[in-house]
N, C-alpha and C positions, 0 to 999 in steps of 0.2 A: 558380739562384736566388742573389741577392746574400746574402753573409754579413755581417751588421752588424759582427761581431768584426773581421773582416779589414779592412773600411772604416775602422773606428776605429783599428786598428793602423797602417794606412797613413797615416792623417792624423796620428798621433802622431810616427811616424817621419819624415814630411815636416817637421813642425814642428821636429824635432830638427836634420834636414839644413839647413833654412833658417837656423836659429840658428847653426850651425856654418859654413856655407858660403856663405849667401846665395842668392838666386834664380838668379844665373848659375852657382854652383858646384853647385847641386842638379841631379841627373839622375834621370830616372825609372828608369833600369837600377840606379842606386845604391840607390834606395828599394826596389825590388823585390828586390834581393840581400839587403839588411838584413832585409827581411820573410821571406825564404826562399821566395819565389815568383817565377814567370816574368814578364817584362814584359807578356805578353798578359793576364795576370790583373789587372794594374794598370790596364790600358787597359779591360777589362771593367767595373771599378768607377768608372773616370774616364776616359770616352771622350775627354776633352779633352786628355789626356796630361799633360805637365808643367804647363802653365798650369791645367788642370782640377784637378790635385792641389793647386796653390797656392791657387786660388780656394776649393776645398772646405775647405782647412784654415783660411783666414782666415774664412770663413763660419761654420765650426764655432765658433771663438773668439767672433766677433761674436754668434752666436745664444746661446751660453752666458752671455755678459757681458749682453746684452739681457735675458735671462730673469731674471738676478740683479738688474738695475737697474729692471725694471718688474713687481715682484711685484703680485699681484692686490690690490684694494682690501680683499678679506676678509683677507688676510695681514697688512695694514697697520693693521686696526681694533684700537683700543684702545692703540696704540703712539704715542708722541711722535715729532715729525720727527726728533729726535736719534737715538732708538731705531731708527727705520726706516733711517737712514743707516748707523749702526753695525752693524746686523744684515746689511745688504747688503755692506758692506766685509768683514765676517767671512766671509761666503758666498764672496766673490771670493778672500779670501785661502785659504780652504779648497779652493777649486777649483784655484787654482795651485799649492797645496801638493801636491795629488794628482797634478798634471799639469805638473811644473816645465819641461818642454821647451816647453810652450806660452808660459809667462813668458819664457823665453830667446828664443823666436821673437819675441815682441812687443817685446822690448827691441832685438833686432837690426833689427827692421823700423822701429823709431822712429828709427834712425840711417841708414836705408837710403836712398841716392839713385840707386840703379840705374834707368835707363830702362826702364820697362814701361808697358804700355797701362793708364793710369788708376792710381789708388792706393786699391785695394779697401779696405785697412784704414781709411784716413783717411775715405773716403766713407761706410762703413757704420758707423763708429764715431761719426760726427758726430751721428746721431739719438740716440744713447745719451746723449752729452755734453749736448745741448740739453735732453732730458728731465730730466737730473739738475740742470742749472742752474736750469730753471724750478720744479723742486720746492724746491730750496734758497731761491731768491728769494721764492717764496710763502710759505714758512715763515717767512723773516726778516720779511716784511711782517706777518705775523700776530704776531711778536714771539716766536716759538718758538725761534729760534736767534740766536747773537750776531751782531755785525757783523764781517763778512769778506768778502773777494771769493771768490764761489763757484768761479770758474775756477782761481784759484790754489790753493784748497783741494783741488779735483779732481786738479790737477797734483800737488801734494804727496802726496795719498793713493795715486793710482794708481802714481806712480814708486816710492813706498816699497814698495807690495805687489809690483809687477813686478820691482823691482831686488833685493828680498829673495830671491825664489824664482829669478829669471832669472840672477842673477849672485852665487851664494852666497860666491865667493872674496872679493869685495870686503867682505863682511860679516865674513868670518873674518879678513881683515887688519885691519879697524877694531876688532873687539871679540874679546877672548880671555878673556872672563869665564866661558865655558862655559854660557851660558844656553841652555835647551832651546828648541825651536821654539814650544812651548806658552807659555813665558815671553815669548818675543819677540813673539808674537801679542797678548798681553794688554797689554804695554808700547804697542805700536802702537794697540790700540784705546783705551787710556787717553789716549794723545796726541791721538787723533781726538776724543774727547769733549771734551778741553780746548779744541781748535780750534774745535769746534762751538759751545761756550759763549763764544767770543771770548776765551779766556784763553792765546792763543798769541802773545805780543808779536813784532812783526817779521815774522810770517807771514801778516797780514791784508792 
């Protein structure tokens, strides 16, 4: 019987290996060794081997992000468009804060040019982006949000969140003020509200 904890652990280790070594440098045996299990156990959970591990890891991230981006109407009831977007960004921040190896993997995959069959991350993330752009454009049409380019906004927001959690050294080199993660989170969310209100000159 499959152990969901083992599967989850393998996915997180795979994400870390992808972030460190890329797809070509990642090996099924290496993932198994880090998990303290045999390769046969990895094959049991992921019959597709290395490609299966990669696909499952990407799918895990996309599923989580999709769930965050497409909360039910009931969860949105009574919230302004601005609050809906900020709450979703807050959830994405917390998700990657709890799983920084996934942020590092996303960052690495964004620059990845290795030849593989298809681009799973790009293909499966496309639907999430389309949903978010449509939501923003409809809110702008109703006059609920400021004037800005939705795609530039999404690029700014996602790179900020992924970069903060996936490349912490960059942040430490740029800032030495000793701000806590909670402080950084609040600064980011305040900047996001300013952007949504059209108060971020040069970024729209």
